DOKOLPA-78510 format. One line per 10 residues: number of its first residue (from 1); their letters; for each residue x, y, z of C-alpha. Coordinates in steps of 0.001 Angstrom, whole numbers, m for minus. Each point is the difference from the previous one (the first is absolute). Layout:
NUM = a = X:Y:Z ~ ...
***
This chain:
1 = madsrmkqpy = 3079:2876:39642 ~ m1984:m3049:m1128 ~ m3068:1166:1975 ~ 85:3477:m1600 ~ 317:m1574:m3457 ~ m3029:m2211:671 ~ m2083:3091:880 ~ 901:1841:m3228 ~ m2144:m306:m3153 ~ 1060:m2981:m2123
11 = fgfkgkwltf = 2375:m1080:2817 ~ 2245:2957:m874 ~ 725:m1149:m3584 ~ 460:2817:m2528 ~ 1324:479:m3527 ~ 1417:m3151:m1583 ~ m934:m2248:2933 ~ m3621:1123:m66 ~ m104:m601:m3765 ~ 1564:m3427:628
21 = witfacatdm = m2800:m1073:2353 ~ m2737:1239:m2361 ~ 1728:m1926:m2787 ~ 263:m3068:2252 ~ m3764:51:634 ~ m862:547:m3681 ~ 2543:m2652:m1046 ~ m1523:m2515:2433 ~ m3383:695:m1540 ~ 1353:m549:m3526
31 = tlfgydqgvf = 1890:m3133:1123 ~ m3321:m1374:1252 ~ m1521:873:m3379 ~ 2752:m1944:m1802 ~ m274:m2966:2365 ~ m3759:m75:m461 ~ 373:39:m3798 ~ 2440:m2889:m66 ~ m1270:m2287:2726 ~ m3065:m1261:m1881
41 = sgvviskdyl = 2050:m1293:m2945 ~ 1139:m2839:2295 ~ m3383:m474:1623 ~ m1845:m666:m3295 ~ 2250:m2990:m833 ~ 10:m1486:3549 ~ m1671:m3427:40 ~ m1562:393:3454 ~ m1463:3415:m930 ~ m1523:m1446:m3177
51 = dvhnlngpen = m1352:m3025:1909 ~ m1498:2041:2868 ~ m1701:2419:m2408 ~ m953:m2731:m2516 ~ 1843:1750:m2852 ~ 1835:m2881:m1664 ~ m245:m545:m3762 ~ 50:2196:m3132 ~ m3754:560:277 ~ 708:2207:3051
61 = tsvlsiitai = 2493:2303:m1781 ~ m2536:2830:m262 ~ m873:m258:3736 ~ 3710:121:902 ~ 350:3090:m2220 ~ m2928:1694:1746 ~ 1355:m712:3508 ~ 3408:1387:m976 ~ m1307:2993:m1946 ~ m2767:987:2466
71 = ytigcffgai = 2759:1355:2262 ~ 622:2742:m2572 ~ m3696:931:27 ~ 341:463:3764 ~ 3049:2179:m663 ~ m2042:2038:m2485 ~ m2705:698:2585 ~ 2703:718:2580 ~ 1404:2685:m2297 ~ m3513:1472:m328
81 = tafyigehig = m230:5:3801 ~ 3334:1837:220 ~ m1379:2439:m2551 ~ m2817:937:2401 ~ 1674:m174:3412 ~ 3624:925:m799 ~ m599:3728:m296 ~ m2254:79:3090 ~ 1979:m1908:2636 ~ 3560:462:m1287
91 = rkktvlvgsg = 2709:m2256:m1367 ~ 1021:m1688:3283 ~ m3470:m995:1167 ~ m910:m1267:m3453 ~ 2980:m2394:m27 ~ m939:m1189:3499 ~ m3569:m702:m1150 ~ 1349:m1970:m2964 ~ 2374:m1970:2221 ~ m2846:m898:2365
101 = imtigailqt = m2089:m1331:m2893 ~ 2988:m1973:m1341 ~ 455:m1596:3423 ~ m3582:m1282:m93 ~ 510:m1226:m3578 ~ 3208:m1885:879 ~ m1762:m1791:2875 ~ m2914:m937:m2273 ~ 2314:m1356:m2736 ~ 2024:m2046:2468
111 = ssfsvphmiv = m3144:m1587:1463 ~ m1758:m724:m3322 ~ m1779:m3348:m542 ~ m2246:771:m2982 ~ m63:1944:m3263 ~ m2493:2666:1269 ~ 2113:437:3153 ~ 3179:553:m2065 ~ m1757:2361:m2423 ~ m1179:2196:2895
121 = arivtgigng = 3477:m145:1557 ~ 1659:1025:m3287 ~ m2408:2923:m458 ~ 538:1268:3570 ~ 3789:m238:m318 ~ m193:1777:m3340 ~ m2053:2876:1429 ~ 2657:600:2664 ~ 2826:m197:m2511 ~ m1805:2314:m2424
131 = intatapvwq = m363:2632:2724 ~ 3671:m262:946 ~ 1469:m26:m3497 ~ m2035:3087:m920 ~ 1201:1888:3085 ~ 3529:m1020:1093 ~ 1779:1350:m3134 ~ m1821:3335:442 ~ 1074:223:3647 ~ 3598:m796:m977
141 = tetskvhnrg = 30:2521:m2856 ~ m1456:2825:2083 ~ 2559:m432:2800 ~ 3105:m437:m2210 ~ 2534:2488:m1297 ~ 153:640:m3728 ~ 3421:m1642:m499 ~ m980:m3353:1536 ~ m3774:m200:m543 ~ 218:m2314:m2993
151 = klvmlemgln = 2830:m2010:1514 ~ m1990:m750:3162 ~ m3176:m1074:m1828 ~ 2067:m2188:m2358 ~ 1804:m1487:3023 ~ m3388:m855:1479 ~ m967:m1754:m3218 ~ 3316:m1881:228 ~ m1084:m1161:3440 ~ m3362:m863:m1534
161 = ifgfslsnwi = 1938:m2498:m2112 ~ 1862:m1144:3120 ~ m3418:m954:1388 ~ m861:m1676:m3296 ~ 3312:m1914:m27 ~ m426:m975:3654 ~ m3423:m1487:m732 ~ 1437:m2007:m2930 ~ 2778:m1493:2126 ~ m2420:m762:2831
171 = nygmsfvggp = m2314:m1675:m2515 ~ 2904:m2065:m1313 ~ 1090:m1025:3505 ~ m3532:m820:1141 ~ m551:m2196:m3077 ~ 2195:m2596:1764 ~ m2210:194:3104 ~ m3315:m481:m1777 ~ m3350:m410:1733 ~ m1988:2933:1407
181 = vgwrfplalq = 3113:1641:1504 ~ 1525:185:m3486 ~ m2484:2695:m1094 ~ m1542:1338:3244 ~ 3338:1002:1581 ~ 1093:2243:m2940 ~ m3388:1750:97 ~ 261:544:3782 ~ 3395:1726:m339 ~ m1773:3106:m1352
191 = lifcfilftt = m897:815:3610 ~ 3648:759:873 ~ 34:2933:m2415 ~ m3318:1284:1375 ~ 1459:m58:3528 ~ 3001:2099:m1112 ~ m2324:2564:m1594 ~ m2098:304:3158 ~ 3129:647:2119 ~ 1587:2670:m2236
201 = ipwlpesprw = m2640:2087:m1794 ~ m1829:1442:3064 ~ 3028:2008:1227 ~ 1143:1319:m3406 ~ m962:3444:m1420 ~ m2930:694:m2286 ~ 645:1461:m3457 ~ 631:3764:463 ~ m1594:648:m3394 ~ m3204:m1748:1097
211 = llahgretea = 17:2001:3247 ~ 397:3316:m1850 ~ m2850:m955:m2340 ~ m2178:m452:3119 ~ 957:3254:1727 ~ 2345:m1503:2623 ~ 2834:2422:m740 ~ 1819:m82:3340 ~ 257:m3794:47 ~ 1028:m75:m3662
221 = smiladledk = 2738:2604:562 ~ 1446:m2026:2874 ~ 77:m3179:m2102 ~ 1601:1808:m2978 ~ 2677:1314:2368 ~ 560:m3436:1561 ~ 271:m1670:m3429 ~ 2600:2583:m1052 ~ 1619:15:3482 ~ m202:3802:62
231 = pvddpyviae = m1682:2558:2307 ~ m3650:684:m773 ~ 840:3629:m882 ~ 2814:m920:m2408 ~ m429:1809:m3377 ~ 125:m3310:m1896 ~ m2819:m1483:2129 ~ m2098:3155:m334 ~ 524:148:m3782 ~ m917:m3690:m351
241 = reeivygiey = m3166:486:2067 ~ m1063:3094:m1972 ~ 604:m1783:m3312 ~ m2198:m2918:1098 ~ m2742:2362:1199 ~ 89:1915:m3283 ~ m344:m3249:m1957 ~ m2962:m1056:2161 ~ m1812:3320:m468 ~ 623:111:m3746
251 = erqnainwgd = m1267:m3546:m438 ~ m3128:702:2045 ~ m812:3045:m2110 ~ 460:m1948:m3235 ~ m998:m3508:1099 ~ m2564:m2112:m1819 ~ m2584:m1866:2050 ~ m609:m3669:m739 ~ m3390:635:m1557 ~ 1509:2352:m2596
261 = llrgrtkagt = 2976:m2322:m444 ~ m2228:m2974:m862 ~ m2052:2173:m2380 ~ 3161:1233:m1738 ~ m495:3604:1178 ~ 3492:1338:603 ~ 1660:3388:59 ~ 3519:1265:m504 ~ 2311:461:2941 ~ 1063:m3243:1616
271 = ktvrrlllga = m330:m2687:m2732 ~ m1718:m2299:2504 ~ m1302:m2533:m2511 ~ 3278:m276:m1912 ~ 1958:m567:3210 ~ m2531:m2547:1237 ~ 223:m1967:m3262 ~ 3804:92:m58 ~ 177:m1431:3530 ~ m2622:m2680:m634
281 = gtqamqqfgg = 1601:m790:m3356 ~ 3266:m1104:1623 ~ m1890:m2612:2020 ~ m1931:m1251:m3044 ~ 3284:m348:m1911 ~ 1555:m1854:2929 ~ m2748:m2626:51 ~ m497:m384:m3750 ~ 3756:m378:m310 ~ m627:m3548:1285
291 = inimsyylpt = 1678:m29:3421 ~ m2739:m1874:1841 ~ 194:m2934:m2349 ~ 3249:m554:1916 ~ m861:1321:3476 ~ m3116:m2118:507 ~ 643:m2929:m2309 ~ 3689:m542:m777 ~ 39:m3535:1509 ~ m3190:m738:m1969
301 = vliesvkled = 1528:1491:m3183 ~ 3130:m2140:445 ~ m2071:m3139:604 ~ m2549:572:m2802 ~ 2042:1809:m2690 ~ 3557:m1239:695 ~ m1067:m3476:1296 ~ 2169:78:3172 ~ m620:m2034:3150 ~ m1728:1662:2987
311 = smarliaaca = 3127:195:2196 ~ 2226:1343:m2810 ~ m2647:2588:m954 ~ m127:1276:3595 ~ 3800:135:219 ~ 358:1935:m3260 ~ m2758:2417:1094 ~ 1892:599:3257 ~ 3316:540:m1840 ~ m1705:2328:m2496
321 = svaylisali = m1326:2070:2895 ~ 3571:584:1219 ~ 1014:1319:m3452 ~ m3162:2158:132 ~ 1013:1348:3432 ~ 3542:858:m1136 ~ m1233:1985:m3010 ~ m2575:1836:2150 ~ 2722:1034:2479 ~ 2263:1123:m2866
331 = aaplvekagr = m2828:2240:m1243 ~ m285:1949:3280 ~ 3209:2099:m302 ~ m489:424:m3778 ~ m3481:1496:21 ~ 1157:3582:722 ~ 3023:m241:m2314 ~ m1633:m1625:m3030 ~ m3477:1458:563 ~ m3477:m1516:m118
341 = rimmmistvi = m509:157:m3786 ~ 3243:m1718:m1025 ~ m345:m2746:2626 ~ m3585:m765:m1020 ~ 1039:m236:m3659 ~ 3051:m2207:682 ~ m2144:m2284:2143 ~ m2693:m255:m2685 ~ 2543:m775:m2762 ~ 1407:m2899:2057
351 = qlfcflivtv = m3511:m1327:707 ~ m880:184:m3710 ~ 3161:m1857:m1047 ~ m408:m2712:2662 ~ m3617:m736:m896 ~ 948:m100:m3686 ~ 2698:m2622:645 ~ m2282:m1995:2355 ~ m2716:m34:m2674 ~ 2393:m1323:m2653
361 = llhysekpgy = 1504:m2666:2290 ~ m3364:m1268:1260 ~ m1297:m68:m3582 ~ 2746:m2471:m916 ~ m436:m1936:3245 ~ m3658:m657:m960 ~ 651:m595:m3714 ~ m969:m3607:m870 ~ 2968:m2079:m1100 ~ 2635:2593:937
371 = ahqvetakas = 3100:m1878:1230 ~ 1029:2431:2755 ~ m3301:737:1751 ~ 1346:m630:3514 ~ 3156:2073:m544 ~ m1834:3040:m1400 ~ m2575:m132:2825 ~ 2762:m13:2619 ~ 1857:2809:m1816 ~ m3032:2252:585
381 = vvwfilyymg = 631:m117:3774 ~ 2962:2381:m405 ~ m2217:2560:m1714 ~ m2659:m187:2719 ~ 2744:865:2505 ~ 1386:2809:m2196 ~ m3543:1365:m307 ~ m163:247:3798 ~ 3293:1901:20 ~ m1107:2401:m2726
391 = fglgmlgipw = m3287:672:1762 ~ 1795:598:3305 ~ 2181:2709:m1567 ~ m2886:2387:m673 ~ m3577:m1137:m390 ~ m47:m1546:3468 ~ 395:3146:2089 ~ m600:3032:m2204 ~ m3761:m646:m479 ~ m355:208:3798
401 = lypteinslp = 2164:3132:217 ~ m1220:1955:m3023 ~ m3684:538:1002 ~ 1082:1406:3381 ~ 2228:2535:m1779 ~ m2002:997:m3073 ~ m3285:765:1815 ~ m436:3254:1923 ~ m348:m3:3796 ~ m3827:172:223
411 = mrtkgaavat = m161:m2733:m2666 ~ 2920:m2101:1281 ~ m1989:m2444:2127 ~ m2724:m203:m2657 ~ 2579:m324:m2791 ~ 1941:m2729:1805 ~ m3268:m1800:759 ~ m1130:178:m3657 ~ 3413:m1290:m1110 ~ m163:m2824:2539
421 = mtnwitnfvv = m3566:m842:m1057 ~ 1273:m155:m3597 ~ 2797:m2314:1128 ~ m2345:m2411:1714 ~ m2739:m141:m2632 ~ 2565:m626:m2769 ~ 1791:m2407:2344 ~ m3274:m1922:352 ~ m320:m300:m3778 ~ 3532:m1413:m351
431 = veitpigiqk = m277:m2382:2968 ~ m3438:m1229:m1089 ~ 911:m732:m3632 ~ 3508:m1461:493 ~ m812:m3643:983 ~ m2757:m177:m2607 ~ 2196:1686:m2640 ~ 2870:m2420:575 ~ m2395:m2963:m87 ~ m1891:1099:m3144
441 = lgwkfyiiwv = 2583:1935:m2071 ~ 3351:m1508:992 ~ 2945:1965:m1467 ~ m2335:2458:m1789 ~ m1027:1422:3387 ~ 3374:1739:288 ~ m477:1929:m3275 ~ m2469:2246:1871 ~ 2759:1292:2277 ~ 2425:594:m2853
451 = itnalflpii = m2589:2312:m1592 ~ m900:1884:3206 ~ 3624:745:861 ~ 644:1209:m3565 ~ m2937:2433:317 ~ 1186:1475:3307 ~ 3380:1274:m1231 ~ m1272:2902:m2159 ~ m2585:921:2644 ~ 2716:508:2650
461 = wlfypetanr = 2280:1857:m2429 ~ m2645:2427:m1279 ~ m2223:765:2996 ~ 1802:m541:3316 ~ 1879:2958:1563 ~ 3044:m590:2174 ~ m595:382:3762 ~ 3507:m793:1305 ~ 1862:2750:1891 ~ m3095:2219:278
471 = tledldafyr = m1891:944:3131 ~ m3698:m832:90 ~ m621:3750:m179 ~ 2213:228:m3130 ~ m2400:m2385:m1718 ~ m2991:2133:1005 ~ 1757:3051:m1464 ~ 846:m1981:m3152 ~ m3671:m734:m656 ~ m1094:3550:823
481 = dnpplvlhrd = 2161:1080:m2987 ~ m2101:m2129:m2419 ~ 2619:m2453:m1323 ~ m540:m1770:m3357 ~ m1869:m3312:m94 ~ 2581:m1585:m2319 ~ 3162:986:1819 ~ 2938:m2073:m1239 ~ 1581:3130:m1527 ~ m560:2278:3008
491 = rdstsirrpe = 3240:179:1991 ~ m1578:975:3339 ~ m2379:m2959:m335 ~ 2644:m2638:m714 ~ 3192:1236:1716 ~ 1249:m2142:2881 ~ 1543:3075:1623 ~ m2227:2393:1876 ~ m948:2878:m2346 ~ 1798:3248:812
501 = rfiqaqgrdi = m3223:1993:360 ~ m1074:m2175:2946 ~ 3387:370:1688 ~ m169:3779:m367 ~ m3586:135:1284 ~ 904:m2003:3118 ~ 3044:2225:596 ~ m2203:3111:m153 ~ m2472:m1567:2451 ~ 2767:m766:2508
511 = eeaaenlrrr = 1458:3514:m323 ~ m3462:1499:482 ~ m599:m2132:3096 ~ 3394:1015:1430 ~ m743:3678:m704 ~ m3383:m283:1735 ~ 1698:m1527:3043 ~ 2533:2854:91 ~ m2819:2560:m187 ~ m1855:m1702:2835
521 = gsifehdate = 3205:16:2020 ~ 538:3724:m675 ~ m3580:838:982 ~ 346:m2051:3175 ~ 3279:1775:919 ~ m1552:3426:m763 ~ m3025:m731:2196 ~ 2248:m1266:2785 ~ 2147:3171:m172 ~ m3039:2302:134
531 = ksisd = m1362:m1916:2954 ~ 3286:295:1938 ~ 137:3776:m685 ~ m3569:494:1178 ~ 753:m2013:3148
***
């Protein structure tokens, strides 16, 4: 029994179990992403790291900023790489390439003894992470069922925060060890996640949608059937395959090449540019909402702005990451019930309110002669933690999910890559300016993030269609019908429930597939009868 299972594709896993293992691989990748984001916040305040790299003193603040932020430039170029190779070699192989590059980067970071060495290591690690973060959500989305697609991607982003929280607690624990082990060991732990990826991804299925787009229909049909745990000739599987194929052909006939796209030459049919901008816009809003002030620098923020001791700052950052993790896990089951639009708006409102309160409290903490400077500074810690929780409820995961849903199949890899590139270039801006902004502007630095969050609310409300409880093919059909640009009053655009016209269309497709199967069966029986008579 065990031997026969080992010989079957995917070790015999089908349906929910096959989806589980794809999710496990994608979640491991996103956990590595979270760990990688958080681990350097402890490294940059480690005495041995600063001594080895000759980075002590306020005069080296800009160099520290560059070393930290250069990682995001690597991620940006990694997303560009995914843009070019993702559609050619497939989702699986692209993630494996990214994981291989991240392995090299982790080794280089762990062995660093100079600033140039660490800069190269950060860039290499970033390239690998950029490839993976542009590809893994697409792979997950294209192999998931409509009712749990959002839930699974949001769960992965919850595990991303598990990785982030893990790195904060490891940083806190290693601060008592000190020396080279105190910062080299946390960096080396990235290799464990890479090992898990190399042992799971190779035996898992490729995206059936990518296979159909590349003419590999037989293989795609088998994977669709295995994901649904149905026979390959089941009417539901046939209807799903035909719907995907139709979407591919329609998009190819109406697609815009990149030359025309960059020149602004577009045509009606698929709304490629609008969909591309909506997906990339979620990532820009995520970064300019201020999250990476916390992710990369919370211990620094607590030391510089709140005037806490090193050990207490690390402990609070670790505790805050647990609150962050809890809110991210709460978001996973809500994303299909509340919808993408509502969760993004709730998240943004909380971020706006938290930054507003932080700004006021830090203003008084820095006000000359104010009697309660220490108390107001410490009171701001609560609002940093609440900001994490608000961000985790929506703007953490949805910007990674939305571009994989809103873009059409031929544009999905490109759209996810453009969105990821947007994430990393805006991420670089935030990470680069934060230490300098805190040092030069003090409490006024936080006014920037109050304003940006206030601007994002009407943008989400007016322009972003709901994608919850819709198949990826529903969204293609939605844009073929030329929906309004300003859509807050259009019920089909904003409803959390799947629009009735899409339900009816899918029902007709399944009935048509079943009828075609019956006809084939009748023809086969007729031919068999004639043959027996002639014999």
